[in-house]
N, C-alpha and C positions, 0 to 999 in steps of 0.2 A: 529742123534737126537733122544732122548728118546721119546717114546709115552706113555703118562700117560693115565690112565683110566678116571681120572677126574681132572680138574683144578678148583680150587676155587679162584675167584678174590675177595679179601678183607678179611682180618683176623678180621672180625666183629663177634660178638657173634653168629649171624645167620650162617655166612659162616663157622665158626669153628665147629659148630654142624654138618653141612653137611660133612665136611672133616673128622671128628671123626668117624661118622657112616660108611662111605664108606671105610676108611682106616682100621678100625678094622675088616672088612669083607675080608681083604686080597688084596684089589685093590690098585693100585699105584695112590696116590693122591698128588697133588702139590698145596700148598697155595701160592698165590702171593699177597704181601702186599706193599702198597706204602710207609708206614712208615718204617724207619730203626730201630726204637725203639718205644715201646708202651708208653713211657713217652712223646712222641711227639703227641700233639693234641689228647689226649684220648677222647673217646666219652662222651657226656654230660649226657647221661642216667646213673644215679648213685644211684637210690633208688628203692626198690621193697618191697613186703610184703610176708611173709612166706607162707601164705595160697595160695595166687595167684601163687607164684613161684612153689609151689608143685602141684597146680592144672594143671599147664602147663607141669608137669613131671620132675621138677628139684628140687634138694635138695640144699638149701643154704649152702655154705662152708665157714668155718672160715678163710681160707687162704686169702680171698679178702674182708671180712666184716670189716669195720672200726668202725661202731657204730650201736648199737641196738636201735630200736624205739618201743614204745608201741603202736603206731597207727598214725592217721593223724587228723589234724584239718582243717576244711574248713571254711573260713571266707568270709562273704558276703560284698558287697560294703559299707554297713552301719554297719559293725562290728558284725553282728550276726554270732556266731561260732557253727558249728556242730562238734562233736567229734566221731570218729570211732576208737575203740580200737582193732585193729587187728595188731599183732606184725609184725614189718618190720625191714629193715636194710639199711644202707648206704654202698655203694660199692666204693672201690678203683679201678677205671676203669683200671689203668695200671696193677694191680695185677690180676684183673678179666680176662682181655683179655689174659694175659700171662698164666693164669691157664688153660684156655681152649685150647690155642695153644699147651701147653705142653702135654695136654691129647691127642691131635691129633698126635703130634710127637711121643708120647709114643706107639701108635698103628701102627706106620709105615709111617705116612704122612711126606712129605718133605715141606720145606718152602723157599721162596725167599723173603727176606725183602729188603726194600729200592728200590723196582721196581714198577713204575707206569705203568699200562697197557694203551697203546695208541690205540690199534686196536684189534678187534676180527673178524676173517674171518671164515666162516663156509661153508664147502662143505661136502665131505665124512668124514672129520675129522674137529676138531677145531684147528685153529691157533691163538695163542695169542702173540702179538708183544708189547714189552715194549718200553718206551720212549728212552731207550739207545740202541735200535735195537735188543735186545735179543728176540729170537723166541722160543716158547714152543708149543708142539702139544699134543692133547688129544682126547679121544673119546667123551667126554661130558664136559660141563662147568656149574658151579653154580656161578652166579654173586651175591655177597653179599656186594657190595660196597655202596656208599652213594646215597642220594637223587639226582635226576636229572643227574645222571651219563650219559655222552655221549655214553657210551658203550651200554646202553639200546636201544637207537635208532639204533645202528649198528646191533643189533640182531633182529630188527623188532618188538619191543614190545612197547605197551603203558601200563605201569604197574599201573597207577593211573587213576581212573575214573574222579576225580575232581582235577587235578593238580593245578588249580588256587587257590585252598583252602589251599595250603601249609601254615603252620604257620612259621613265621620267629622267630628266637630265639636268645637271648644272655644270657649267663650264666657266672657268676663270682664266683670264690672261694675266700672266705674271712676269715681272722683271726680277733678275737676280737668281734664277733657278740653276742649281748646280747638277746638271744632268748631261750625259753624253749626247751631243747634238747631231751625231751622224745617223741616228735611227729614231723612228717613231716607236714609242713604248706603250705596250698593251698589257694590262694586268688583269688576271682572272681570279675568281674565288669568292665564296660566300662572305668571308670576312672583309674582303676588299670592296666588292661591289656586287651584291646579290642580284642574280638575274641577267647580268651581262658583264660590264667591264669598267675599268678606270684607264684613262689614257693620258699620255704626255706627248704633245706635238711640238718639238723644238722649232723656233722661228729665227734662231741665230742671236748671238751676242747676249746670251743669258735670258732671252725672252722665250716663253712657251705658253701654249694653252693647255690647261689641265682639266679633264672632264671626268665626271662620274655619271654612269648610266645604270639605273637600277630598275627592277620591277618589284612591285609590292613592298616598297621600302621608301625611306626618305633620302633622296640623293644628297641633300645638304649634310646630313649626319655622316654619311660615308666619305664625302669629300673632305669634311673637317678632319676626319680620322686619317685620310690619305695624306693630307697636307702636313701632318705631324712628322713625316719622314725628314731625315736630315738634309736631303737635297733641296728642301724648301726653306731651310733656316735662313732668315734674313731676306727672303724673297718678298716682293710687294705685289698685291693684287691691284691691277689697273682697270679691269673690266670684269663684270659678272653677267652671265647669260643663263636663262632658265628655259627649258622647253621639253619637248617629247621626241622620241624616236620610234620609228615604225618597224624596227628590225625584224620582228617575227609576227607581225599582224597579218601578213599575206594580203596583197591587193585583191579586190573582188570586183565590184561593179564600177566600171570606168566610163561608161557611155550612156547617154540618154538622148532624146530628141534635141538636136542642135547643141549638145553639150559633150565635152570630153574633159576628164580630170587627170592631172599629171602631178608628179612630185609628192611632197609631203601630204597634200590633201588626198592623194590617191593611195597612200600607204607605201610609196615607192622610196624606201630608204636608200641612202647612198647617193652622193652628189653626181657621179658619172652615170649611174643608173637612171636618176631622175632626168638628167639632160637627154639621155638616149630616148626616154619615153616622150619628152617634150618634142624632140625632133620628129619622132614617129607620128605623134598626133598632128604635127604641122603638115606632114606629107599627106596624111589622110584628109585633113581639112582642105588642102589644095584640090585634091581630086573631087571631094564632095561639093566644093564651091563651084568648080567647073561644070559639074553635072547638075548643079542647082537642086541637089537632093541631100538635105541635111537631117533626114530622119534617122532614128536610132539604128535601124537595120543597115543603113548605108555607112554609118560611122563605126559599126562594130568591127570593121577591119582593124582599127586601132587596137581594140581590146584583144582580138584574136591573134594578131601578129605579136603584140606585146607578150601575151601568155606563152606563145610558142617559143619565143626567143629568150625571155628573161625569167619566167616564173620559176624555172628549175633552181635558179640561184637563191630565190627567197625561200623555197621549200627546203633547200639544203641548209640555209641559215637557221631556219626554225628547228629543223631536225637536230642540228648541232647544239644549239643553245638549250633545247629541251632535254637533250641527253646529258649535257653538263649539269643542268639543274638537278638531275637525279643523283649526281655524284657528290660524295663528301669532298672536302678540300684535299684530304689525303689520297683519295682515289684519283682525283684529277691530276695530282702531282705524279702519281705512279704512271699514268698514261703519258704524261709529258716526258718523264724520264725515258720511256720506251721510244719516244719520238726523237730524243736528243741525238742519237748517232746517225739519224737519217738526213741525207742532204735534201732538205725541204726546198731549198732554192732551185735545185736541179729539177726536182719533180714538178714544181709549180710553173717553171718557165718552159720546160720541155713538153709537158703534156697539156694539151688544150681542152681536153674533155673532162668536165668536172667529176662525173661519176667514176670514170676510169682512174683519174688521179687519186681520188679519195680512197678507192679500193686498193690501189697499189701501196699507198702510204699505210693503210690499215694492216695489210698483210705483212709489210716490213716490220711494223710495230709489234705484231704478234710473234714474229720470228725472234725479234730481239728480247721479248718478254712474254713467253707463253702463258704465264699466270694471268695475263690480261683477259684470257678467254672467259674468266668468271664475270667480267664486266659486260660481256656481250648481251646479257639479259636486259641490261638497261637500254639497249637499242630498240627493244621490242615495245 
């Protein structure tokens, strides 16, 4: 039986980044993926923005981009709209995942498609057993599979601090959608999508993916209601996907002996964030493999560096959504009306520091509408 240096479970964007980093350093890497083909149940994350993607260290590639966007429009419960003009793109997830798998294969990684991992045993080495009884062995493992994967419990980790706050989601791809295709559309409000958002991501030529992400509610109910809008009259559903999103669950334990967890399984929402985490885990794996020390304390560099660099974004996301949760739809609309005169594009592209940017925007909103001071108690 071959002994790999690293097994990556899940050909997700995060898992594939780890595989690529380790394989290109000359180590033996195996990727195990439950799908036999990437056209089967492609991931729902299919939109990003150039600046953010590059900030995470990645360059958008035309191979998988289906449609270019000028920015995004955020619409309040009472139809106040904020426009942020930062260029973005829609992704063909089948091509996207295949692109990064091919990159990993190109630097020497191996892949086993159509194999679902059933069990992981860890002692002096890692044993991975698939549902069909196939066994693989490695020195270390990166788990880049989906949310709530049973494998996480098997390796003794609680990867999310607030797992009960997982958002449930349903997303459909449609043809014949009558929506402005220059922008990504983001809708807020308890009557629209309680707990988070509804979205429209144009893909060009009348195609779009429409998603509903909720907490403590049935996403299908709210998607059905959302699709009653006139822009969807005559549109046809060509694909349906259901899942969960970790937007405010806050990643927690990411490391154990011989194990690192990345992406959805780690509570790392956001495709670019997940990829950055995968790349970081790969770099730590390379160092640990060279040192022949794969104990938890030596792999903790991944968790520590991840928290230092990225945890602030997740905390800000949780703070924002928890604050919105306390507001009525009317109050949320009032806040967005105060933000309307502010050049959000300028603030978000000019200022690189998250806290400073948020503070400046908040102060401008209070200047525009001093009555908002009454809502500050909701921040506590």
